[in-house]
C-alpha positions as CSV (number, residue, x, y, z in Angstrom):
1,X,172.0,79.0,108.7
2,X,170.9,75.7,107.2
3,X,168.0,75.5,109.7
4,X,166.9,79.1,108.8
5,X,167.0,78.3,105.0
6,X,164.8,75.3,105.6
7,X,162.4,77.4,107.5
8,X,162.2,80.0,104.7
9,X,161.7,77.3,102.0
10,X,158.5,75.8,103.5
11,X,155.8,75.0,101.0
12,X,153.5,77.7,99.8
13,X,150.6,76.2,101.6
14,X,152.1,77.2,104.9
15,X,151.6,80.6,106.5
16,X,154.1,83.3,105.6
17,X,157.1,83.6,108.0
18,X,159.4,86.5,108.5
19,X,163.0,85.9,109.7
20,X,164.9,88.6,111.5
21,X,168.6,87.6,111.4
22,X,169.4,89.8,114.5
23,X,166.7,88.3,116.8
24,X,166.1,85.0,114.9
25,X,162.4,85.4,115.1
26,X,159.7,83.8,112.9
27,X,156.3,85.4,112.5
28,X,153.1,83.4,111.9
29,X,149.7,84.8,110.8
30,X,147.6,82.7,113.1
31,X,144.2,81.7,111.5
32,X,141.0,82.5,113.3
33,X,138.7,79.5,112.9
34,X,135.1,79.4,114.0
35,X,135.1,75.7,114.8
36,X,134.3,73.3,117.6
37,X,137.0,70.9,118.4
38,X,136.5,67.9,120.7
39,X,139.7,67.3,122.7
40,X,140.1,63.5,122.1
41,X,143.7,63.3,121.0
42,X,142.8,62.8,117.3
43,X,143.5,65.5,114.7
44,X,140.8,64.4,112.4
45,X,138.3,67.3,112.6
46,X,137.8,69.8,109.8
47,X,139.0,72.7,111.8
48,X,142.6,71.4,111.8
49,X,142.8,71.7,108.0
50,X,142.8,75.5,108.3
51,X,145.4,75.6,111.1
52,X,148.9,77.1,110.7
53,X,151.6,74.4,110.5
54,X,154.8,75.0,112.6
55,X,157.6,72.8,111.5
56,X,161.4,73.0,110.9
57,X,162.6,72.2,114.5
58,X,166.3,72.4,115.3
59,X,168.3,71.0,118.2
60,X,168.9,73.2,121.2
61,X,170.4,70.9,123.8
62,X,173.0,69.5,124.1
63,X,174.3,71.2,120.9
64,X,172.3,74.0,119.3
65,X,171.7,74.8,115.6
66,X,171.8,71.2,114.4
67,X,168.9,69.6,112.6
68,X,166.5,67.8,114.9
69,X,166.9,64.0,115.0
70,X,163.1,63.5,114.7
71,X,160.5,65.7,113.0
72,X,157.7,67.5,114.8
73,X,154.6,69.2,113.4
74,X,152.4,71.6,115.4
75,X,149.1,72.7,114.1
76,X,147.6,75.8,115.7
77,X,144.7,78.2,115.4
78,X,142.5,80.3,117.6
79,X,138.7,80.5,118.1
80,X,136.9,83.3,119.8
81,X,137.4,81.8,123.3
82,X,140.5,79.6,123.1
83,X,143.7,78.8,121.3
84,X,144.2,75.3,120.0
85,X,147.3,73.2,119.4
86,X,147.6,69.8,117.6
87,X,150.9,68.0,117.9
88,X,152.3,65.2,115.7
89,X,155.7,64.1,117.0
90,X,157.3,61.6,114.7
91,X,159.7,59.0,116.1
92,X,162.0,57.3,113.6
93,X,163.8,55.0,116.0
94,X,161.2,52.4,116.9
95,X,159.1,51.8,120.0
96,X,161.0,54.3,122.2
97,X,158.4,56.8,123.2
98,X,158.4,57.4,127.0
99,X,154.9,58.0,128.4
100,X,153.3,57.4,131.8
101,X,150.0,58.1,133.4
102,X,151.6,60.9,135.5
103,X,150.2,63.3,138.0
104,X,150.2,67.0,137.1
105,X,153.7,68.5,136.7
106,X,155.3,65.1,137.0
107,X,156.2,64.4,133.4
108,X,159.9,65.4,133.3
109,X,161.0,61.8,132.8
110,X,158.6,61.4,129.8
111,X,158.8,62.6,126.2
112,X,157.0,66.0,126.2
113,X,156.1,69.1,124.2
114,X,156.3,72.5,125.9
115,X,154.3,75.5,124.5
116,X,155.6,78.8,125.7
117,X,153.1,81.6,125.3
118,X,154.4,85.1,125.8
119,X,151.0,86.8,125.9
120,X,152.3,90.3,126.6
121,X,155.0,89.8,123.9
122,X,157.6,91.3,126.1
123,X,160.2,88.5,125.8
124,X,160.7,88.4,129.6
125,X,158.3,85.7,130.8
126,X,156.1,83.2,129.1
127,X,153.3,80.9,130.3
128,X,154.3,77.2,130.0
129,X,151.9,74.5,128.9
130,X,153.4,71.1,128.5
131,X,152.0,67.6,127.8
132,X,153.4,64.1,127.5
133,X,152.3,61.7,124.8
134,X,149.2,60.7,126.8
135,X,148.2,64.3,127.4
136,X,149.3,64.5,131.1
137,X,149.9,68.1,131.9
138,X,152.7,70.3,133.3
139,X,152.3,74.0,133.6
140,X,154.0,77.0,135.0
141,X,156.0,80.1,134.1
142,X,159.4,80.5,132.3
143,X,161.2,83.8,133.2
144,X,164.3,85.5,132.1
145,X,166.9,86.6,134.6
146,X,167.1,86.0,138.3
147,X,164.4,84.2,140.3
148,X,164.7,85.1,144.0
149,X,166.8,82.7,146.1
150,X,166.6,79.9,143.6
151,X,169.5,81.0,141.4
152,X,170.0,82.9,138.3
153,X,170.9,83.0,134.6
154,X,174.6,83.7,134.0
155,X,177.8,82.1,133.1
156,X,177.6,79.8,136.1
157,X,174.0,78.6,135.7
158,X,171.5,77.6,133.0
159,X,171.5,79.6,129.9
160,X,167.8,79.9,129.4
161,X,166.3,81.5,132.5
162,X,164.2,79.9,135.3
163,X,161.2,77.6,135.2
164,X,158.6,77.7,138.0
165,X,156.1,74.8,137.8
166,X,154.1,75.8,140.8
167,X,151.3,77.8,139.1
168,X,148.4,75.7,137.7
169,X,146.1,76.7,134.8
170,X,142.9,75.2,133.5
171,X,143.3,73.7,130.1
172,X,142.4,70.5,128.2
173,X,144.7,68.0,126.6
174,X,144.5,64.4,125.5
175,X,147.0,62.3,123.5
176,X,148.0,58.8,122.5
177,X,151.0,56.9,121.3
178,X,151.0,55.9,117.6
179,X,153.2,53.5,115.5
180,X,155.0,56.6,114.2
181,X,155.3,58.6,117.4
182,X,152.6,60.3,119.3
183,X,149.7,62.8,118.8
184,X,148.2,65.3,121.2
185,X,145.4,67.8,121.2
186,X,145.4,70.9,123.4
187,X,142.8,73.6,124.1
188,X,143.9,76.6,126.2
189,X,140.9,78.9,127.1
190,X,141.4,82.6,127.2
191,X,139.8,82.6,130.7
192,X,143.0,80.9,131.9
193,X,145.3,83.6,130.6
194,X,146.2,87.2,131.3
195,X,147.1,89.1,128.1
196,X,147.2,92.6,126.5
197,X,144.1,94.8,126.4
198,X,144.7,95.8,122.8
199,X,142.1,95.0,120.1
200,X,144.7,93.5,117.9
201,X,147.8,92.0,119.5
202,X,150.9,89.8,118.9
203,X,152.0,87.0,121.2
204,X,155.4,85.5,121.5
205,X,155.6,81.7,121.1
206,X,158.2,79.0,121.4
207,X,157.7,75.2,121.3
208,X,160.2,72.8,122.8
209,X,160.2,69.0,122.3
210,X,162.1,66.8,124.7
211,X,162.9,63.3,123.6
212,X,164.1,60.9,126.4
213,X,165.7,58.2,124.4
214,X,168.2,60.6,123.0
215,X,168.2,63.3,125.7
216,X,167.7,66.0,123.1
217,X,165.7,69.2,123.3
218,X,164.5,70.7,120.0
219,X,163.0,74.2,119.5
220,X,160.6,75.4,116.8
221,X,162.4,78.7,116.2
222,X,166.2,78.3,116.1
223,X,167.7,79.1,119.5
224,X,171.4,79.6,120.1
225,X,173.2,79.6,123.5
226,X,175.2,82.6,122.5
227,X,172.5,85.0,123.6
228,X,171.7,86.5,127.0
229,X,168.0,85.8,126.5
230,X,166.2,82.6,125.6
231,X,162.7,84.1,125.1
232,X,163.9,86.9,122.8
233,X,164.6,84.2,120.2
234,X,161.0,83.1,120.2
235,X,158.6,83.4,117.3
236,X,155.5,85.6,117.1
237,X,151.8,84.9,116.6
238,X,150.6,87.9,114.6
239,X,147.4,89.9,114.6
240,X,145.2,88.1,117.2
241,X,141.8,90.0,117.3
242,X,138.5,89.9,119.2
243,X,139.6,87.6,121.9
244,X,136.6,86.8,124.1
245,X,137.0,85.4,127.5
246,X,133.9,86.9,129.1
247,X,133.6,87.3,132.9
248,X,136.5,85.7,134.7
249,X,135.3,85.0,138.2
250,X,136.6,81.9,140.1
251,X,135.1,81.2,143.4
252,X,136.7,78.3,145.4
253,X,135.1,77.4,148.7
254,X,137.0,74.8,150.7
255,X,136.5,72.6,153.7
256,X,139.2,71.1,155.8
257,X,139.2,68.8,158.7
258,X,141.9,67.5,161.0
259,X,141.9,64.8,163.5
260,X,145.1,64.8,165.6
261,X,145.2,62.6,168.7
262,X,141.4,62.8,169.3
263,X,141.4,66.6,168.6
264,X,139.0,67.3,165.8
265,X,139.5,70.6,164.1
266,X,137.2,71.6,161.1
267,X,137.9,74.6,159.0
268,X,136.1,76.6,156.3
269,X,137.6,79.1,153.8
270,X,137.1,80.7,150.5
271,X,139.2,82.2,147.7
272,X,137.8,84.5,145.0
273,X,139.7,85.3,141.9
274,X,138.5,88.1,139.5
275,X,139.9,88.9,136.1
276,X,139.6,92.7,136.5
277,X,140.8,93.2,132.9
278,X,142.6,91.0,130.4
279,X,145.8,92.0,131.9
280,X,145.0,92.4,135.6
281,X,143.9,89.7,138.1
282,X,142.8,90.2,141.7
283,X,142.3,87.6,144.4
284,X,141.1,87.5,148.0
285,X,141.1,84.8,150.5
286,X,139.6,84.3,154.0
287,X,140.6,81.7,156.5
288,X,142.5,79.7,153.8
289,X,144.0,76.2,154.3
290,X,147.7,76.7,153.8
291,X,148.7,73.2,154.7
292,X,150.9,71.2,152.3
293,X,149.9,67.7,151.2
294,X,153.6,66.7,150.8
295,X,156.3,67.3,153.4
296,X,159.4,69.2,152.3
297,X,162.3,67.0,151.2
298,X,164.6,66.5,154.2
299,X,167.8,68.6,154.2
300,X,171.0,68.0,156.2
301,X,171.0,70.6,159.1
302,X,174.0,69.4,161.2
303,X,176.8,72.0,161.1
304,X,174.4,74.4,159.3
305,X,175.0,78.0,160.0
306,X,172.2,79.7,158.1
307,X,168.5,79.3,157.3
308,X,167.6,76.9,154.5
309,X,165.5,77.8,151.5
310,X,162.2,75.9,150.9
311,X,160.1,76.6,147.8
312,X,156.6,78.0,148.0
313,X,153.8,75.3,147.5
314,X,150.7,77.0,148.8
315,X,148.0,77.6,146.2
316,X,147.0,81.2,147.0
317,X,150.6,82.4,146.4
318,X,151.4,80.5,143.3
319,X,149.6,82.4,140.5
320,X,151.9,85.2,139.4
321,X,154.6,84.2,142.0
322,X,157.3,84.9,139.4
323,X,156.3,88.6,139.3
324,X,157.5,89.0,142.9
325,X,161.0,87.7,142.0
326,X,163.8,90.1,142.9
327,X,167.6,89.7,143.0
328,X,168.6,88.5,146.5
329,X,165.0,87.5,147.3
330,X,163.7,90.6,149.0
331,X,160.3,88.9,148.8
332,X,159.8,85.4,150.1
333,X,156.1,84.5,150.6
334,X,156.8,81.7,153.0
335,X,157.5,84.3,155.6
336,X,153.7,84.7,155.7
337,X,153.2,81.7,157.8
338,X,149.5,81.3,158.5
339,X,147.4,84.0,157.0
340,X,144.0,84.7,158.4
341,X,143.2,86.5,155.2
342,X,144.9,88.1,152.2
343,X,144.4,90.0,149.0
344,X,146.5,89.9,145.8
345,X,146.8,91.9,142.6
346,X,148.9,90.8,139.7
347,X,149.2,91.7,136.0
348,X,150.7,94.2,133.6
349,X,149.7,97.7,132.8
350,X,151.4,98.9,129.6
351,X,155.0,98.0,130.0
352,X,154.9,97.8,133.8
353,X,154.4,94.6,135.7
354,X,152.4,95.0,138.9
355,X,152.3,92.5,141.8
356,X,150.9,93.1,145.3
357,X,150.1,90.9,148.3
358,X,148.6,92.1,151.6
359,X,147.9,89.6,154.4
360,X,147.1,89.4,158.1
361,X,149.3,86.7,159.6
362,X,148.8,84.4,162.5
363,X,152.2,82.9,163.2
364,X,151.2,81.5,166.6
365,X,154.5,82.6,168.2
366,X,153.1,85.6,170.1
367,X,149.5,85.2,171.4
368,X,147.0,87.8,170.1
369,X,149.6,89.3,167.8
370,X,148.7,89.3,164.1
371,X,151.4,90.9,161.9
372,X,150.2,92.9,158.9
373,X,152.3,92.2,155.8
374,X,152.5,94.2,152.5
375,X,154.5,93.1,149.5
376,X,154.8,95.2,146.4
377,X,156.8,94.6,143.2
378,X,156.8,96.8,140.1
379,X,158.9,96.1,137.1
380,X,159.1,98.2,133.9
381,X,160.2,97.0,130.5
382,X,163.1,98.9,128.8
383,X,163.8,98.3,125.2
384,X,163.8,94.8,123.8
385,X,164.6,92.9,127.0
386,X,166.0,95.1,129.7
387,X,164.1,96.0,132.8
388,X,164.0,98.3,135.9
389,X,162.2,97.4,139.0
390,X,161.1,98.4,142.5
391,X,160.3,96.3,145.5
392,X,158.7,97.4,148.8
393,X,157.8,95.2,151.8
394,X,156.7,95.9,155.3
395,X,155.8,93.8,158.3
396,X,154.0,95.6,161.1
397,X,153.5,94.0,164.5
398,X,151.9,95.6,167.6
399,X,155.1,97.3,168.8
400,X,157.6,96.7,166.1
401,X,158.0,96.9,162.3
402,X,160.3,96.2,159.4
403,X,160.4,98.0,156.0
404,X,162.5,97.3,153.0
405,X,162.7,99.5,149.8
406,X,164.8,98.4,146.9
407,X,165.3,99.1,143.2
408,X,167.0,97.0,140.5
409,X,167.9,97.1,136.8
410,X,168.9,94.6,134.2
411,X,170.4,95.7,130.9
412,X,171.1,93.4,128.0
413,X,173.7,94.8,125.5
414,X,175.3,93.4,122.3
415,X,173.0,90.4,122.5
416,X,175.3,88.2,124.6
417,X,176.1,90.5,127.4
418,X,174.0,91.7,130.4
419,X,174.6,93.7,133.5
420,X,172.5,93.8,136.7
421,X,172.4,96.3,139.6
422,X,170.3,96.4,142.8
423,X,170.3,98.6,145.9
424,X,167.9,98.2,148.8
425,X,167.6,99.7,152.3
426,X,165.9,98.4,155.4
427,X,164.5,100.1,158.5
428,X,163.7,98.0,161.6
429,X,162.1,99.1,164.8
430,X,162.2,96.3,167.5
431,X,159.9,98.3,169.7
432,X,160.3,100.1,173.0
433,X,163.1,102.7,173.2
434,X,165.6,100.7,171.1
435,X,165.3,103.1,168.2
436,X,165.4,102.3,164.5
437,X,168.2,100.3,162.8
438,X,168.8,100.8,159.2
439,X,170.9,98.7,156.7
440,X,171.7,98.5,153.1
441,X,172.1,95.8,150.4
442,X,173.7,96.3,147.1
443,X,174.5,93.9,144.2
444,X,176.3,94.7,141.0
445,X,176.7,92.2,138.1
446,X,179.4,94.1,136.3
447,X,179.2,92.0,133.3
448,X,178.0,88.6,132.1
449,X,178.8,87.1,128.8
450,X,176.8,84.2,127.6
451,X,178.7,83.0,124.6
452,X,178.6,79.8,122.6
453,X,181.9,78.3,123.8
454,X,182.9,80.8,126.4
455,X,181.1,82.8,129.1
456,X,182.1,84.8,132.0
457,X,180.5,86.6,135.0
458,X,181.7,89.2,137.5
459,X,179.5,90.2,140.5
460,X,179.8,91.9,143.9
461,X,177.1,91.6,146.6
462,X,177.3,93.6,149.8
463,X,174.9,93.4,152.8
464,X,175.5,95.6,155.8
465,X,175.4,94.3,159.4
466,X,172.0,95.9,160.2
467,X,170.2,95.0,157.0
468,X,167.0,93.0,157.8
469,X,164.3,91.7,155.4
470,X,161.7,90.0,157.5
471,X,159.5,89.4,154.4
472,X,162.4,88.1,152.3
473,X,165.1,85.5,152.3
474,X,168.4,87.1,153.1
475,X,170.0,84.6,155.4
476,X,173.4,86.2,155.9
477,X,174.4,89.8,156.6
478,X,177.6,91.8,157.3
479,X,179.3,90.5,154.2
480,X,180.6,91.4,150.8
481,X,180.9,88.5,148.4
482,X,182.5,88.4,145.0
483,X,181.7,85.9,142.3
484,X,184.0,85.6,139.3
485,X,183.1,82.7,136.9
486,X,184.3,81.5,133.6
487,X,182.7,78.8,131.4
488,X,184.3,76.8,128.6
489,X,182.2,74.5,126.4
490,X,183.3,72.0,123.8
491,X,180.8,70.3,121.4
492,X,181.2,66.8,119.9
493,X,180.7,66.1,116.3
494,X,177.3,64.6,115.2
495,X,177.1,61.0,116.4
496,X,180.0,61.4,118.8
497,X,179.9,59.5,122.1
498,X,180.7,62.7,124.0
499,X,178.3,65.3,122.9
500,X,179.0,68.2,125.2
501,X,181.7,69.1,127.7
502,X,181.4,72.1,129.9
503,X,183.6,73.4,132.7
504,X,182.9,76.2,135.1
505,X,185.7,77.9,137.1
506,X,184.3,79.9,140.0
507,X,186.2,82.1,142.4
508,X,184.2,83.4,145.3
509,X,185.9,85.4,148.1
510,X,183.9,86.8,151.0
511,X,184.8,89.7,153.3
512,X,183.3,91.2,156.4
513,X,181.4,94.2,155.3
514,X,183.7,96.9,156.7
515,X,186.9,94.9,156.0
516,X,186.1,95.1,152.3
517,X,186.0,98.9,152.2
518,X,189.2,99.0,154.4
519,X,190.9,96.7,151.9
520,X,191.2,94.0,154.6
521,X,191.7,90.3,154.3
522,X,188.9,87.9,153.3
523,X,186.9,86.1,155.9
524,X,186.4,83.0,153.7
525,X,186.5,82.0,150.1
526,X,186.9,79.2,147.7
527,X,188.0,78.4,144.1
528,X,185.9,75.7,142.4
529,X,186.0,73.9,139.1
530,X,183.1,71.8,137.9
531,X,183.0,69.5,134.9
532,X,179.8,68.4,133.1
533,X,179.9,65.7,130.5
534,X,176.8,64.9,128.3
535,X,177.0,61.5,126.6
536,X,175.0,60.2,123.7
537,X,171.7,58.8,124.8
538,X,171.1,61.1,127.7
539,X,173.9,59.9,130.1
540,X,175.5,62.5,132.2
541,X,178.7,62.6,134.3
542,X,179.8,65.4,136.6
543,X,182.8,66.1,138.8
544,X,184.2,69.0,140.7
545,X,187.0,70.0,143.0
546,X,187.6,73.0,145.2
547,X,190.0,74.6,147.6
548,X,188.8,76.9,150.3
549,X,189.9,78.8,153.4
550,X,188.0,80.0,156.5
551,X,188.9,82.6,159.1
552,X,186.9,83.2,162.3
553,X,185.6,86.2,164.0
554,X,186.2,86.3,167.8
555,X,182.9,88.1,168.5
556,X,181.0,85.1,167.1
557,X,182.5,83.0,169.9
558,X,182.2,85.5,172.8
559,X,179.5,83.3,174.3
560,X,181.7,80.2,174.2
561,X,184.0,79.0,177.1
562,X,186.1,76.0,177.8
563,X,185.4,73.8,180.8
564,X,188.9,72.9,182.1
565,X,188.3,70.5,185.0
566,X,185.5,72.7,186.4
567,X,187.1,76.0,185.7
568,X,185.8,78.1,182.8
569,X,188.5,79.6,180.6
570,X,188.2,81.7,177.4
571,X,187.8,79.8,174.2
572,X,190.6,80.8,171.8
573,X,189.9,80.5,168.1
574,X,192.5,79.7,165.5
575,X,193.6,82.5,163.1
576,X,192.2,80.5,160.2
577,X,192.1,77.2,158.3
578,X,193.7,77.1,154.8
579,X,194.1,74.8,151.9
580,X,190.8,73.0,152.5
581,X,190.6,70.6,149.5
582,X,187.6,68.6,148.5
583,X,185.8,67.2,145.5
584,X,183.0,64.9,144.3
585,X,181.9,62.9,141.3
586,X,178.5,61.8,140.1
587,X,176.4,60.4,137.2
588,X,172.9,60.2,136.0
589,X,171.4,57.6,133.6
590,X,168.8,58.3,130.9
591,X,165.1,58.2,131.6
592,X,164.2,54.5,131.3
593,X,162.0,52.1,133.3
594,X,164.9,52.2,135.9
595,X,166.7,55.6,136.2
596,X,169.6,56.2,138.6
597,X,171.6,59.2,139.8
598,X,174.4,59.2,142.4
599,X,177.0,61.5,143.8
600,X,179.9,61.0,146.2
601,X,182.3,63.4,147.6
602,X,185.0,63.8,150.3
603,X,187.2,66.6,151.5
604,X,188.4,69.0,154.2
605,X,185.9,71.4,155.8
606,X,185.0,73.3,158.9
607,X,183.2,72.4,162.1
608,X,181.8,75.8,162.8
609,X,180.6,75.4,166.5
610,X,184.2,74.3,167.4
611,X,186.1,76.5,164.9
612,X,187.9,73.3,163.9
613,X,189.0,71.5,160.8
614,X,187.0,68.5,159.6
615,X,187.2,65.6,157.3
616,X,183.9,64.8,155.6
617,X,182.3,62.2,153.3
618,X,178.9,62.7,151.6
619,X,176.9,60.5,149.3
620,X,173.6,60.7,147.5
621,X,171.8,57.9,145.6
622,X,168.5,58.4,143.8
623,X,166.5,55.6,142.0
624,X,163.3,55.9,140.0
625,X,161.5,52.7,138.9
626,X,158.5,52.8,136.6
627,X,157.4,49.2,136.0
628,X,154.1,50.3,134.5
629,X,152.8,53.5,133.1
630,X,150.7,54.0,136.3
631,X,153.2,52.9,139.0
632,X,156.2,55.0,140.0
633,X,158.7,54.4,142.8
634,X,161.2,57.0,143.8
635,X,163.9,56.3,146.4
636,X,166.7,58.5,147.6
637,X,169.3,58.3,150.3
638,X,171.4,61.3,151.6
639,X,174.3,60.6,153.9
640,X,176.9,62.9,155.4
641,X,179.5,62.3,158.0
642,X,182.1,64.6,159.6
643,X,185.2,63.7,161.7
644,X,187.6,66.0,163.5
645,X,190.8,66.5,161.6
646,X,192.9,66.9,164.7
647,X,192.4,63.3,166.0
648,X,190.0,61.6,163.6
649,X,187.2,61.4,166.2
650,X,183.5,61.4,165.1
651,X,181.6,64.7,165.1
652,X,178.3,64.2,163.2
653,X,176.3,61.9,161.0
654,X,173.2,62.5,158.9
655,X,171.2,59.8,157.2
656,X,168.0,60.7,155.4
657,X,166.4,58.0,153.3
658,X,163.2,58.8,151.5
659,X,160.7,56.6,149.6
660,X,157.8,57.8,147.5
661,X,155.4,55.3,145.9
662,X,152.7,56.6,143.5
663,X,149.9,54.8,141.7
664,X,148.1,56.8,139.1
665,X,144.7,55.2,138.7
666,X,143.6,57.9,136.2
667,X,145.0,61.3,135.2
668,X,142.9,62.9,138.0
669,X,143.2,60.2,140.7
670,X,146.3,58.9,142.5
671,X,147.4,57.2,145.7
672,X,150.7,58.1,147.3
673,X,152.8,56.9,150.1
674,X,155.9,58.9,151.4
675,X,158.2,57.6,154.0
676,X,161.2,59.6,155.2
677,X,163.6,58.8,158.0
678,X,165.7,61.5,159.5
679,X,168.7,60.4,161.6
680,X,171.0,63.3,162.5
681,X,173.4,63.1,165.4
682,X,176.0,65.6,166.6
683,X,178.7,65.0,169.3
684,X,179.1,67.1,172.3
685,X,181.2,70.2,171.5
686,X,184.8,70.3,172.7
687,X,187.8,72.5,172.4
688,X,189.9,71.4,169.4
689,X,193.2,72.1,171.2
690,X,192.8,70.1,174.5
691,X,189.6,68.2,174.0
692,X,187.8,69.9,177.0
693,X,184.1,70.4,176.8
694,X,182.7,73.6,175.5
695,X,180.2,75.7,177.4
696,X,177.8,77.8,175.3
697,X,175.8,80.6,177.0
698,X,176.8,79.1,180.4
699,X,175.6,75.6,179.5
700,X,177.5,72.6,178.4
701,X,176.7,71.7,174.8
702,X,175.8,68.0,175.0
703,X,175.4,65.6,172.2
704,X,172.2,66.2,170.1
705,X,170.1,63.7,168.2
706,X,167.2,63.9,165.8
707,X,165.6,60.6,164.9
708,X,162.2,60.8,163.3
709,X,160.4,58.4,161.0
710,X,157.7,60.3,159.1
711,X,155.2,58.6,156.8
712,X,152.2,60.1,154.9
713,X,149.5,58.4,152.9
714,X,147.4,60.4,150.5
715,X,144.4,59.8,148.2
716,X,144.1,62.7,145.6
717,X,141.3,63.5,143.3
718,X,142.0,66.6,141.2
719,X,140.1,66.9,138.0
720,X,141.1,70.5,137.5
721,X,143.2,73.0,139.4
722,X,141.0,74.3,142.2
723,X,138.8,71.3,142.4
724,X,140.4,68.8,144.7
725,X,139.7,66.1,147.3
726,X,142.6,65.1,149.5
727,X,142.2,62.4,152.1
728,X,145.4,61.7,154.0
729,X,147.1,60.2,157.1
730,X,150.4,61.3,158.5
731,X,152.4,60.2,161.5
732,X,155.8,60.9,163.0
733,X,157.6,58.4,165.2
734,X,160.5,59.6,167.4
735,X,163.0,57.1,168.9
736,X,166.1,56.9,171.0
737,X,168.2,54.7,168.7
738,X,168.6,55.3,165.0
739,X,166.6,52.9,162.7
740,X,165.1,51.1,165.7
741,X,161.7,50.8,164.1
742,X,160.4,48.3,166.7
743,X,160.6,50.7,169.6
744,X,159.5,54.2,168.9
745,X,159.7,56.6,171.9
746,X,156.7,58.7,171.0
747,X,154.3,59.2,168.1
748,X,152.2,62.1,166.7
749,X,149.7,61.2,164.1
750,X,146.6,62.5,162.4
751,X,144.1,62.4,159.6
752,X,143.1,65.2,157.3
753,X,140.6,66.0,154.7
754,X,140.6,68.9,152.2
755,X,137.9,69.5,149.7
756,X,137.5,72.5,147.4
757,X,135.5,73.2,144.3
758,X,136.3,75.6,141.5
759,X,133.2,77.5,140.4
760,X,134.2,79.3,137.2
761,X,131.8,82.0,135.9
């Protein structure tokens, strides 16, 4: 209440604010100023004198509702073609401002200011524009609720939704560090935004300041954790009128060239984006280059039963990607592997979000076969923050097809509670005379309470055996899984060493689909408790322990036999493995010139190919070194080893060190080197009872090795999103012995060039 009183008692020279005690909103009459501002990082032009002043920030993380440790002033107004922000961030603790000459989206280790613009004022998603003290940019979308396969907002996750930093927008910013803190100017043109079509409209707004030397996040309008929605607690920019963005037509021709082992492959493509209206955007692409300039971070795949999730990075899909989000990821655009062409429509009509992608794929697996893919997502606003949605996908090949239709709803009630529900059906025809298989997916979040000191969550997800989403990411079927979580949080007093302590208790049983309805026993499950400690100055410590059990299904091992001195005998699985204990502990240091994070764990587990118990050790170490504002060195090492519990013999080892070195010559130019070594080894499979070799599909399963040293060098010139020049070299070395850099067995290498130019009309 003290923060609210301070807000209401601002000086009379500031714009009128209205406080709603239920939603904790603050309204601002945003001035319209006919002025020309040069974005140079200095708030010294006459136009800033007429701007609205946004002050009165309060702490949000690690403890909400406390006065901010440092004061922040944001000036804002709008001109006919753009909205402007001027930032004065005061720092009372000396020369502690963290600022680097960072590449786009790479400022999380710096002090920064985030501006969240909810241009449809629906309190469900907001465009994110962030800057560090030098004006280096970060942009994306912040959404409430679930975000595909990436996770969700409930008692077991973050309290404030999901941030997607993949979308890029054209805007201008410049800043500098001052003796009293830092100062930044920002201009966001209306051409870069989608917004309502009304003549007079209101926009939601929230501003977040992150200070690295304390580890604190402050917000302009007071935000509390005891709320199921972060964005509903934003403020409002009132009565914006006569917004002029003119014709929005972006044409991006692109040229690519590859030279792989004396094979030269040029390519030409084009993408056109058209702002149909203020609230609808269409795009089309022909022969696009969908290559990535940075390889996916290596993941441990030994003993991995299911497909791994990798985020989308390809430019055509990124704008509006959050509008395709569904519970349980019915839409996953990376299933469109290599489009020959595609179209996209995104936006909002009234209270309904519309998102569509159509593409002709060329996945290269079947010659002359080009699957046609359609992805449709509709989501309708209900009340202040609830929604109902529909998703439809199809993938049509020459003789086969897959279709999925689903609906979902999210209802927020009594401010701190929400419930979710989803039901989807799939129909799959493999071709020929096999007929059509159909399956069902359902998900019920019975309740989720996001309270200040206590939260809980109860959910059931069921996926039938024949459910198939070829355009989504549903990597396991024939299950029903329950998730019951409780969260307890304790807050330290102001100035305390321990500022925040949170524990999550999660129970997650899993049944075979039909066993659940027959009240049968669980197939697997675990009980997990995690502890998170936030210490003064941005230090963090985490620890967890768990106990699990695993039963096996004989039909999963029908193709496995035991080679007993040349005679094949049936492979007999154990009834189950129980009381599988494990745990880990880790820490992270504050963002400084040298920043470190580490995690180590050990415990009992399962070797799934052998249906046997294991003993495992896993470690992770990450180090970031920033000796100058332009140079950044990131190193990480992931290691995992498994041994058989029955006799202590070795089963598998994974070592994945990765090094990234970046030199930022200017904001739009950088040089980068990435080296990643993947050393994964798995022993030959054997029967856990007698040690005899296992035969899988009539073939002995011999020891497997994957030893690859991959390195990539990149020159990047990117003055604005869409205008880029990439020059790169990449090579992979394969070898017989791990870490034997002197004697690679074989090498694949190549050079590539990508050039595109954004023509904005």
